[in-house]
DRENTOR-573958 format. One record per residue: residue in one letter; x, y, z of N, C-alpha, C in turn; residue number from 1. Coordinates in pm, 1 decimal. Layout:
N
   residu        n.X        n.Y        n.Z       ca.X       ca.Y       ca.Z        c.X        c.Y        c.Z   num
        A          X          Y          Z          X          Y          Z          X          Y          Z   NUM
...
This chain:
151
   residu        n.X        n.Y        n.Z       ca.X       ca.Y       ca.Z        c.X        c.Y        c.Z   num
        X     2231.9    -1400.4     1940.9     2220.3    -1257.1     1957.9     2114.1    -1235.6     2067.1     1
        X     2149.7    -1161.1     2177.3     2050.0    -1125.2     2275.7     1979.6    -1003.3     2242.4     2
        X     1855.1    -1010.2     2209.4     1777.4     -894.4     2175.1     1689.5     -857.7     2285.4     3
        X     1696.1     -729.5     2320.9     1618.5     -670.8     2429.9     1499.2     -607.6     2364.7     4
        X     1376.8     -645.9     2403.6     1256.9     -589.2     2351.2     1229.0     -461.0     2424.2     5
        X     1246.5     -345.2     2363.5     1222.5     -213.8     2427.7     1073.3     -188.8     2446.3     6
        X     1034.5      -98.5     2532.3      893.3      -65.1     2553.9      828.1      -17.0     2424.3     7
        X      904.0       52.0     2339.8      854.0       94.0     2214.4      820.4      -18.5     2117.6     8
        X      916.5     -113.5     2114.3      896.7     -230.4     2026.4      772.0     -316.2     2076.1     9
        X      766.3     -325.0     2213.9      648.5     -405.1     2261.1      522.0     -330.8     2230.7    10
        X      514.3     -202.1     2237.5      396.9     -127.4     2198.6      357.2     -150.9     2054.4    11
        X      458.4     -150.3     1967.3      439.4     -179.5     1826.7      389.0     -322.4     1800.8    12
        X      443.1     -419.6     1869.4      400.4     -559.8     1856.8      253.9     -572.8     1910.7    13
        X      224.5     -512.6     2017.5       88.1     -517.5     2076.9      -15.6     -456.4     1981.1    14
        X       20.0     -342.4     1913.5      -63.1     -283.8     1810.8      -86.0     -385.0     1697.8    15
        X       24.2     -445.4     1647.2        9.0     -545.9     1538.2      -82.9     -659.1     1571.7    16
        X      -65.7     -704.0     1699.4     -155.7     -820.0     1743.3     -303.5     -777.0     1737.8    17
        X     -332.6     -657.5     1784.1     -470.8     -609.3     1783.6     -525.2     -596.1     1640.2    18
        X     -437.3     -560.0     1548.3     -477.1     -539.4     1408.5     -472.4     -671.4     1322.7    19
        X     -425.9     -777.2     1382.1     -407.6     -906.9     1311.0     -295.0     -899.1     1215.4    20
        X     -193.1     -827.0     1251.1      -71.1     -814.6     1167.3       38.6     -894.4     1240.3    21
        X      144.5     -920.6     1167.0      259.4     -995.0     1226.4      382.3     -908.6     1217.7    22
        X      421.2     -853.0     1329.3      542.6     -774.0     1336.6      638.1     -864.2     1419.6    23
        X      769.8     -849.7     1388.4      868.3     -924.1     1464.1      996.3     -841.4     1466.4    24
        X     1062.7     -855.5     1579.0     1193.0     -793.3     1600.1     1294.9     -878.5     1524.6    25
        X     1371.6     -824.9     1434.3     1468.8     -903.4     1362.4     1614.2     -859.9     1395.2    26
        X     1629.8     -761.5     1477.0     1763.7     -717.6     1515.0     1766.2     -573.2     1571.9    27
        X     1887.2     -529.2     1591.6     1901.3     -395.8     1644.7     2027.9     -335.9     1577.0    28
        X     2025.3     -207.8     1549.9     2140.6     -142.6     1484.4     2097.3      -10.1     1425.6    29
        X     2196.0       62.8     1383.6     2174.4      191.4     1323.1     2096.7      179.1     1190.3    30
        X     2025.4      282.1     1155.2     1959.2      293.8     1029.5     2066.6      318.2      917.8    31
        X     2067.0      236.7      817.0     2163.0      259.3      712.6     2144.6      388.5      640.0    32
        X     2251.9      459.7      604.9     2235.1      590.5      536.8     2227.0      566.7      385.8    33
        X     2279.5      458.6      332.8     2278.3      425.5      187.3     2259.2      281.6      170.0    34
        X     2214.6      235.0       54.9     2205.3       90.2       27.8     2327.2       10.3       61.9    35
        X     2307.7     -101.1      121.3     2419.5     -186.3      159.7     2386.8     -340.4      157.7    36
        X     2488.9     -422.7      151.3     2473.0     -565.8      139.0     2540.5     -626.5      264.5    37
        X     2462.1     -718.3      333.5     2521.1     -785.4      449.4     2449.1     -919.6      473.4    38
        X     2523.1    -1022.2      499.3     2469.4    -1152.8      523.5     2362.9    -1198.2      426.4    39
        X     2390.3    -1178.4      299.4     2302.3    -1221.2      188.9     2173.7    -1142.2      183.0    40
        X     2171.9    -1021.6      234.2     2057.8     -935.4      231.8     2093.9     -796.0      175.4    41
        X     2014.8     -739.1       91.5     2036.5     -607.7       32.2     1939.8     -513.8      115.4    42
        X     1996.8     -406.5      183.9     1919.4     -317.9      264.5     1912.1     -187.2      195.5    43
        X     1799.6     -128.7      173.4     1784.0       -5.7      106.9     1695.9       91.8      189.6    44
        X     1753.2      200.0      237.5     1668.1      297.3      319.6     1575.1      362.5      222.4    45
        X     1450.1      393.0      274.2     1345.8      455.6      194.0     1274.7      558.9      275.4    46
        X     1203.2      646.8      208.8     1128.5      745.3      283.2      983.8      708.4      302.7    47
        X      918.6      661.6      189.1      784.9      623.5      198.7      766.2      494.2      114.1    48
        X      708.9      388.2      173.6      689.5      270.1       99.4      566.0      275.2       13.1    49
        X      564.1      197.4      -91.9      446.9      186.0     -177.6      338.8      104.4     -100.9    50
        X      384.2       -2.1      -34.6      290.2      -83.1       37.8      320.5      -65.0      187.8    51
        X      220.5      -97.2      273.2      239.1      -87.1      414.6      220.5       46.3      478.5    52
        X      168.1      141.5      400.9      144.1      276.3      450.2       47.7      272.8      572.8    53
        X      -49.7      184.8      568.5     -144.0      171.0      673.1      -74.3      132.3      805.5    54
        X       22.1       42.7      795.9       95.0       -5.3      921.0      188.7      104.1      973.2    55
        X      246.5      176.9      882.7      334.7      287.1      927.9      248.9      393.5      991.4    56
        X      135.8      430.7      934.3       47.6      528.2      988.3       -7.3      486.0     1121.0    57
        X      -35.5      363.1     1139.8      -90.3      307.2     1267.1       13.7      325.7     1374.0    58
        X      142.6      294.4     1343.1      254.7      304.4     1436.8      272.3      452.2     1475.9    59
        X      260.2      538.5     1387.5      274.8      682.8     1418.1      159.3      730.7     1506.4    60
        X       37.5      685.8     1472.2      -78.9      727.8     1551.8      -67.0      673.5     1695.5    61
        X       -3.9      563.1     1711.6       16.0      496.3     1843.7      132.8      560.0     1914.8    62
        X      202.7      654.7     1860.1      317.1      715.5     1922.7      438.0      638.2     1924.1    63
        X      450.3      535.7     1839.1      574.6      456.0     1835.3      682.1      542.1     1755.1    64
        X      795.0      567.1     1819.3      897.0      650.4     1757.8      967.5      579.2     1634.3    65
        X      956.7      636.3     1520.6     1020.6      572.9     1401.3     1137.2      657.2     1362.2    66
        X     1253.7      594.1     1352.7     1377.2      662.3     1304.7     1390.2      661.4     1159.3    67
        X     1342.0      549.9     1094.5     1351.1      535.0      955.3     1295.1      404.5      901.1    68
        X     1289.5      393.7      768.0     1233.9      277.1      698.5     1338.3      212.2      609.3    69
        X     1338.7       78.5      598.5     1428.6        3.1      517.0     1355.6     -104.2      437.8    70
        X     1383.6     -121.0      315.6     1337.8     -237.5      241.4     1454.7     -333.6      239.1    71
        X     1425.9     -461.2      273.1     1529.2     -565.4      276.0     1494.4     -668.5      169.4    72
        X     1589.6     -698.8       78.0     1570.3     -798.4      -24.9     1667.5     -911.2        4.3    73
        X     1620.9    -1037.2       13.3     1707.9    -1145.6       17.3     1792.2    -1154.7     -112.0    74
        X     1919.5    -1160.0     -106.4     2003.9    -1161.3     -222.8     2118.5    -1261.8     -207.7    75
        X     2085.0    -1389.1     -212.3     2189.7    -1494.3     -197.7     2291.2    -1483.5     -311.2    76
        X     2408.5    -1515.2     -279.9     2516.5    -1510.9     -382.9     2495.6    -1618.1     -485.3    77
        X     2537.3    -1595.8     -604.1     2518.5    -1691.2     -707.9     2610.5    -1812.3     -687.3    78
        X     2559.0    -1930.6     -732.5     2640.2    -2047.8     -715.6     2766.4    -2043.5     -809.9    79
        X     2870.5    -2101.1     -773.3     2996.1    -2095.1     -855.7     2980.1    -2196.2     -965.0    80
        X     3049.9    -2173.2    -1071.0     3046.3    -2263.5    -1189.2     3093.0    -2400.8    -1151.7    81
        X     3033.9    -2501.7    -1218.4     3078.0    -2638.8    -1187.8     3220.1    -2662.8    -1233.4    82
        X     3286.2    -2748.6    -1161.3     3425.4    -2782.6    -1200.3     3423.9    -2881.3    -1313.1    83
        X     3535.7    -2877.5    -1387.5     3551.2    -2972.8    -1503.9     3563.3    -3110.4    -1446.4    84
        X     3494.8    -3208.0    -1508.2     3504.6    -3352.7    -1459.7     3644.7    -3402.9    -1485.2    85
        X     3687.6    -3499.2    -1400.7     3820.4    -3557.6    -1417.2     3821.8    -3658.3    -1528.5    86
        X     3707.3    -3727.2    -1547.4     3704.6    -3827.6    -1653.5     3625.7    -3779.9    -1774.0    87
        X     3650.6    -3845.4    -1889.4     3581.1    -3816.5    -2011.4     3431.2    -3860.4    -1998.0    88
        X     3335.9    -3775.8    -2032.5     3191.7    -3812.5    -2031.3     3143.3    -3798.8    -2177.1    89
        X     3060.4    -3890.7    -2218.8     3000.7    -3884.4    -2349.8     2901.6    -3769.5    -2353.8    90
        X     2930.5    -3669.7    -2427.5     2848.6    -3553.2    -2431.5     2760.9    -3545.8    -2558.9    91
        X     2752.9    -3655.2    -2636.0     2668.6    -3656.8    -2749.9     2518.2    -3643.4    -2708.4    92
        X     2442.3    -3576.4    -2791.7     2303.8    -3558.0    -2754.0     2220.4    -3673.1    -2813.9    93
        X     2144.5    -3743.1    -2734.0     2062.5    -3858.4    -2788.5     1950.0    -3808.3    -2876.3    94
        X     1909.5    -3895.3    -2964.7     1785.8    -3870.8    -3048.0     1665.6    -3878.7    -2957.6    95
        X     1587.8    -3776.2    -2942.0     1475.4    -3774.0    -2854.2     1342.0    -3823.7    -2928.1    96
        X     1347.7    -3852.0    -3050.3     1228.8    -3905.7    -3115.4     1162.3    -3796.1    -3208.4    97
        X     1035.2    -3820.8    -3232.3      964.4    -3739.0    -3328.4      942.0    -3595.4    -3270.8    98
        X      915.0    -3498.1    -3361.7      893.0    -3362.2    -3316.1      782.9    -3348.2    -3214.8    99
        X      678.9    -3429.6    -3215.7      568.0    -3414.8    -3116.8      621.7    -3442.4    -2973.1   100
        X      716.1    -3537.1    -2961.0      769.3    -3558.8    -2828.4      864.8    -3453.4    -2787.0   101
        X      927.6    -3386.9    -2882.7     1015.7    -3270.2    -2857.9      928.2    -3157.6    -2804.4   102
        X      812.0    -3137.1    -2869.0      723.3    -3030.1    -2821.5      671.0    -3056.2    -2683.6   103
        X      634.8    -3178.2    -2656.1      587.9    -3213.0    -2516.0      698.7    -3196.5    -2419.5   104
        X      818.7    -3233.9    -2450.7      934.7    -3212.9    -2359.6      962.9    -3072.8    -2337.3   105
        X      958.2    -2996.4    -2437.0      971.2    -2849.0    -2429.7      871.1    -2779.1    -2343.1   106
        X      746.9    -2824.4    -2362.4      638.9    -2771.0    -2275.8      662.1    -2806.2    -2130.4   107
        X      694.6    -2929.4    -2108.2      721.6    -2972.6    -1972.3      840.5    -2895.3    -1904.3   108
        X      945.4    -2881.6    -1979.9     1056.9    -2806.1    -1930.8     1017.9    -2661.3    -1904.1   109
        X      940.4    -2600.3    -1990.5      895.0    -2464.4    -1962.8      811.3    -2451.0    -1841.6   110
        X      725.2    -2550.2    -1811.2      646.8    -2552.1    -1695.2      726.6    -2561.8    -1569.2   111
        X      828.4    -2652.2    -1570.0      917.1    -2668.2    -1460.1      996.2    -2541.7    -1434.8   112
        X     1045.1    -2469.9    -1540.0     1116.2    -2350.1    -1528.3     1034.4    -2240.0    -1469.2   113
        X      911.7    -2233.7    -1519.4      814.9    -2128.8    -1460.9      785.1    -2156.7    -1314.7   114
        X      764.0    -2280.7    -1284.4      744.5    -2313.0    -1140.8      861.7    -2277.6    -1050.3   115
        X      979.3    -2305.5    -1101.2     1100.6    -2265.9    -1018.8     1118.4    -2121.7    -1010.4   116
        X     1090.5    -2045.4    -1112.1     1101.7    -1895.0    -1103.8     1001.6    -1845.5    -1006.3   117
        X      877.8    -1892.7    -1000.1      775.8    -1847.6     -905.9      828.5    -1879.6     -764.7   118
        X      881.5    -1996.6     -740.2      926.9    -2037.3     -610.9     1042.1    -1946.3     -563.7   119
        X     1133.9    -1917.3     -662.8     1250.1    -1830.3     -625.9     1201.8    -1683.1     -597.8   120
        X     1094.3    -1644.3     -664.2     1041.2    -1505.2     -641.1      984.5    -1498.0     -497.8   121
        X      924.6    -1606.2     -450.6      870.8    -1609.0     -316.1      987.3    -1598.8     -213.0   122
        X     1106.5    -1663.3     -249.3     1211.3    -1658.8     -153.3     1277.1    -1521.5     -142.7   123
        X     1274.0    -1445.4     -243.4     1349.6    -1314.3     -245.1     1261.6    -1195.7     -240.0   124
        X     1127.0    -1219.0     -209.0     1041.9    -1102.9     -194.5     1089.3    -1016.2      -79.4   125
        X     1067.3     -888.5      -95.2     1119.9     -793.9        7.7     1039.6     -784.6      138.0   126
        X     1100.7     -729.9      233.2     1041.5     -708.4      363.5     1054.8     -559.1      392.1   127
        X      945.4     -505.0      458.4      948.9     -359.2      504.2      986.9     -368.5      647.5   128
        X     1093.2     -291.8      682.1     1144.6     -284.5      815.3     1139.4     -145.6      865.9   129
        X     1088.5     -131.2      991.2     1086.2       -4.4     1057.9     1200.7       -4.5     1157.2   130
        X     1288.3       92.7     1155.7     1390.3      111.1     1259.9     1336.7      209.0     1358.1   131
        X     1320.0      156.6     1487.0     1262.6      243.5     1585.1     1362.9      341.1     1641.9   132
        X     1316.2      450.4     1688.1     1401.5      547.8     1752.1     1393.2      522.7     1901.5   133
        X     1443.9      401.6     1944.8     1452.7      372.5     2084.0     1606.0      351.7     2117.9   134
        X     1635.0      315.3     2242.9     1775.8      313.4     2279.1     1855.0      206.9     2199.1   135
        X     1794.5       98.9     2155.5     1857.4      -10.9     2091.7     1847.8        4.5     1935.6   136
        X     1775.8      101.8     1885.0     1750.5      114.8     1738.1     1700.4      -22.7     1685.8   137
        X     1583.6      -66.0     1743.6     1521.7     -192.7     1709.5     1478.0     -196.2     1565.7   138
        X     1508.2     -311.3     1494.2     1461.0     -333.0     1361.0     1338.7     -419.0     1371.2   139
        X     1228.9     -367.4     1322.0     1097.3     -438.8     1334.6     1044.6     -466.7     1194.8   140
        X     1033.2     -592.9     1160.4      976.5     -625.3     1034.7      829.1     -617.1     1046.8   141
        X      766.0     -523.5      960.1      625.2     -498.5      975.2      544.9     -561.4      857.2   142
        X      604.0     -599.5      754.8      536.4     -675.7      648.0      638.0     -733.5      547.5   143
        X      595.2     -841.4      482.2      660.2     -893.4      371.9      569.9     -895.5      252.4   144
        X      617.5     -893.1      129.9      533.5     -887.6       20.6      464.5    -1018.6      -11.9   145
        X      514.4    -1123.5       41.8      451.2    -1253.0        8.5      347.0    -1290.9      113.5   146
        X      330.2    -1218.6      218.4      223.5    -1253.9      317.4       97.0    -1191.7      275.1   147
        X      -10.1    -1259.7      297.2     -142.0    -1203.5      261.5     -174.9    -1094.5      350.5   148
        X     -226.2     -983.6      297.2     -264.4     -868.4      382.7     -423.5     -863.4      383.7   149
        X     -474.3     -843.8      498.3     -616.4     -829.7      520.2     -650.8     -686.6      549.7   150
        X     -727.2     -624.8      475.7     -762.0     -485.4      497.7     -901.9     -470.5      560.1   151
């Protein structure tokens, strides 16, 4: 995709650089009127974000024309169910030993599950996108929830 950086987008990126923020152009296109799903992302138009108000206010003070705001959530499709194996597999459950080893195994599995849930949460944390009111309708990612914010 050939993205043209408009003067408005450049002004926004320059402002972010001065404030030690990370803005990036992620595309161009119309502001969605209602929630939609595309390319494993869920896009939801919003009026006022809970987070990022300081960044939106700074853009407005700098005269960057904002057409609207969007929250984008990564929403990968679920994996399909595994296929039935062609050959017979012994599905009997082995004896795992004394209850104390069962407890340790259960705790270990719980920690592994918790770790994987935290990792997955980082992957699907949302991003705040500003759609600029420029000729190209530039989509500018102004923050993600997993990035550290310095105030």
